[in-house]
Backbone as numpy.savetxt, mean C-alpha at the origin, in Angstrom:
# Nx Ny Nz CAx CAy CAz Cx Cy Cz
12.89 -1.42 -2.35 11.63 -1.88 -1.83 10.55 -0.61 -1.71
9.35 -0.89 -2.22 8.60 -0.01 -2.02 7.86 -0.40 -0.70
7.23 0.19 0.29 6.38 0.07 1.52 5.25 0.54 1.43
4.18 -0.15 1.54 2.74 0.60 1.68 2.50 0.99 3.26
1.86 1.95 3.42 1.39 2.20 4.86 -0.25 2.05 4.87
-0.50 1.09 4.33 -2.23 0.87 4.21 -2.83 0.56 5.55
-2.06 -0.18 6.44 -2.57 -0.60 7.47 -2.65 0.67 8.46
-1.83 1.56 8.34 -1.62 2.77 9.26 -2.74 3.80 8.98
-3.14 4.01 7.36 -4.10 4.63 7.01 -5.41 4.27 7.24
-5.60 3.02 7.30 -6.78 2.44 7.74 -7.11 2.73 9.39
-5.87 2.50 10.04 -6.20 2.93 11.54 -6.60 4.28 11.75
-5.91 5.14 10.99 -6.06 6.50 11.11 -7.40 6.94 10.88
-7.97 6.48 9.58 -9.28 6.76 9.17 -10.39 6.27 10.20
-10.01 5.04 10.85 -10.99 4.40 11.63 -10.84 5.14 13.16
-9.87 5.70 13.44 -9.87 6.63 14.54 -10.54 8.06 14.36
-10.32 8.74 13.19 -10.88 9.83 12.79 -12.50 9.89 12.70
-12.83 8.68 12.05 -14.18 8.46 11.91 -14.96 7.66 12.85
-14.25 7.27 13.90 -14.82 6.37 15.04 -15.49 5.25 14.61
-15.33 4.53 13.75 -15.78 3.25 13.00 -14.82 2.29 12.48
-15.30 1.12 12.15 -14.47 0.04 11.72 -14.40 0.16 10.11
-13.24 0.20 9.53 -13.03 0.16 7.88 -12.51 -1.23 7.60
-13.46 -1.81 6.71 -13.06 -3.04 6.02 -12.52 -3.02 4.81
-11.53 -4.22 4.61 -11.01 -4.16 3.10 -12.36 -4.23 1.99
-13.26 -4.95 2.30 -14.61 -4.88 1.65 -15.05 -3.62 1.27
-15.09 -2.56 2.00 -15.46 -1.33 1.99 -14.59 -0.43 1.15
-13.21 -0.66 1.42 -12.29 -0.05 0.54 -12.31 -0.36 -0.93
-12.42 -1.98 -0.91 -12.66 -2.43 -2.30 -13.75 -1.94 -3.11
-14.70 -1.52 -2.52 -16.17 -1.11 -3.04 -15.93 0.36 -3.38
-15.32 1.05 -2.49 -15.50 2.49 -2.75 -14.23 2.81 -3.72
-13.19 2.10 -3.92 -12.08 2.49 -4.92 -12.18 1.64 -6.05
-12.97 0.42 -6.23 -12.79 -0.24 -7.25 -11.72 -1.50 -7.58
-10.82 -1.41 -6.27 -9.77 -1.97 -6.44 -10.15 -3.53 -5.95
-9.39 -4.46 -6.36 -9.85 -5.93 -6.02 -9.57 -6.49 -4.57
-10.37 -6.93 -3.68 -10.04 -7.17 -2.62 -8.75 -8.02 -2.16
-8.54 -8.96 -3.18 -7.19 -9.63 -3.13 -5.95 -8.79 -3.44
-6.30 -7.81 -4.25 -4.95 -6.83 -4.73 -4.82 -6.16 -3.26
-5.74 -5.53 -2.47 -5.68 -4.86 -1.38 -5.06 -5.76 -0.26
-5.30 -7.05 -0.35 -5.01 -8.08 0.85 -3.39 -8.15 0.71
-3.13 -8.14 -0.73 -1.73 -8.51 -1.05 -0.85 -7.07 -0.48
-1.34 -5.98 -1.04 -0.75 -4.94 -0.40 -0.46 -4.70 0.93
-1.50 -5.09 1.56 -1.24 -5.11 3.19 -0.17 -6.31 3.63
-0.40 -7.37 3.19 0.13 -8.60 3.95 1.52 -8.96 3.13
1.94 -8.46 2.13 3.02 -8.83 1.48 4.06 -7.89 1.37
4.86 -7.77 1.95 5.85 -6.61 1.85 6.60 -6.56 0.63
6.61 -5.45 -0.43 7.18 -5.51 -1.71 6.15 -5.73 -2.55
5.06 -6.22 -2.37 3.93 -6.26 -3.24 3.88 -5.09 -4.50
3.72 -5.34 -5.77 3.85 -4.20 -6.68 2.30 -4.13 -7.43
1.82 -2.86 -7.34 0.66 -2.51 -7.96 0.70 -1.42 -8.98
-0.39 -1.37 -9.86 -0.37 -0.17 -10.82 -0.77 1.28 -10.12
0.03 1.97 -10.71 -0.37 3.59 -10.43 -1.80 3.98 -10.16
-2.70 3.45 -11.22 -4.01 3.99 -10.91 -4.72 3.21 -9.34
-3.92 2.19 -9.09 -4.60 1.82 -7.61 -3.99 2.84 -6.50
-2.58 3.18 -6.77 -2.03 4.35 -5.97 -2.97 5.78 -5.85
-3.38 5.94 -6.98 -4.20 7.08 -7.23 -5.42 6.90 -6.42
-6.00 5.92 -6.56 -7.35 5.60 -6.10 -7.44 5.59 -4.37
-6.17 4.61 -4.09 -6.15 4.74 -2.47 -5.78 6.10 -2.07
-4.91 7.07 -2.48 -4.71 8.32 -2.34 -5.99 9.10 -2.10
-6.82 8.91 -3.21 -8.31 9.68 -3.19 -9.02 9.25 -1.99
-8.95 7.75 -2.00 -10.12 7.39 -0.76 -9.44 7.74 0.54
-8.23 7.87 0.91 -7.67 8.25 2.02 -7.53 9.77 2.18
-7.67 10.45 1.13 -7.30 11.69 1.12 -5.86 12.19 1.48
-5.03 11.64 0.85 -3.43 11.73 1.41 -2.67 12.05 0.11
-1.48 12.28 0.56 -0.27 12.01 -0.68 0.38 10.70 -0.86
1.04 10.98 -1.93 1.32 9.59 -2.25 2.67 9.42 -1.10
3.32 10.14 -0.62 4.44 9.89 0.47 3.58 9.50 1.54
2.52 9.67 1.85 1.80 8.94 3.03 1.47 7.58 2.89
1.33 7.24 1.77 0.83 6.06 1.39 1.90 4.96 1.08
3.17 5.53 0.36 4.08 4.64 0.09 5.36 5.20 0.47
6.49 4.30 0.99 8.00 4.87 1.23 8.71 4.04 0.47
9.97 4.61 -0.31 11.05 3.53 -0.62 11.88 3.55 0.14
12.37 1.80 0.51 13.31 1.71 1.45 14.42 1.18 0.66
15.26 1.80 0.97 16.90 1.43 0.24 17.17 0.05 0.74
17.39 -0.86 -0.45 17.98 -2.08 0.02 19.28 -2.27 0.22
19.76 -3.14 1.37 21.40 -3.19 1.39 22.13 -3.28 0.18
23.14 -2.79 0.00 24.18 -3.00 -1.15 24.52 -4.57 -1.60
24.52 -5.45 -0.44 24.83 -6.74 -0.58 23.68 -7.28 -1.41
22.57 -7.07 -0.86 21.38 -7.46 -1.48 21.30 -7.29 -3.12
21.43 -6.07 -3.35 21.56 -5.40 -4.81 22.40 -6.13 -5.53
23.80 -6.38 -5.01 24.73 -7.28 -5.94 24.38 -8.48 -6.22
23.72 -8.91 -5.02 23.27 -10.38 -5.36 22.24 -10.62 -6.32
21.20 -9.80 -6.68 20.24 -9.57 -7.47 20.69 -9.28 -8.65
21.67 -8.39 -8.98 22.19 -7.99 -10.01 23.06 -9.20 -10.89
23.73 -10.02 -9.85 24.71 -11.17 -10.54 23.90 -12.24 -10.81
22.61 -12.30 -10.57 21.63 -13.32 -10.65 20.91 -13.03 -12.05
20.98 -11.80 -12.57 20.41 -11.78 -13.70 21.30 -11.95 -14.96
């Protein structure tokens, strides 16, 4: 599963810039739909296009590794998923 660190990046940017950062501001600056940003923040495992990842990295001036992390799923869950296909 892919884990986004968007909440952490927002908190870091707020601290650095000493101001509140809203989803609306991020949407306006990046061109990413507010609903997409909300899903990335609130729904673990949400999938998005690489263009959005690029825009977020540019906005937060960060590397991909700072924005997302791959979380290895348990082998039991993987086997269950494979058998359902």
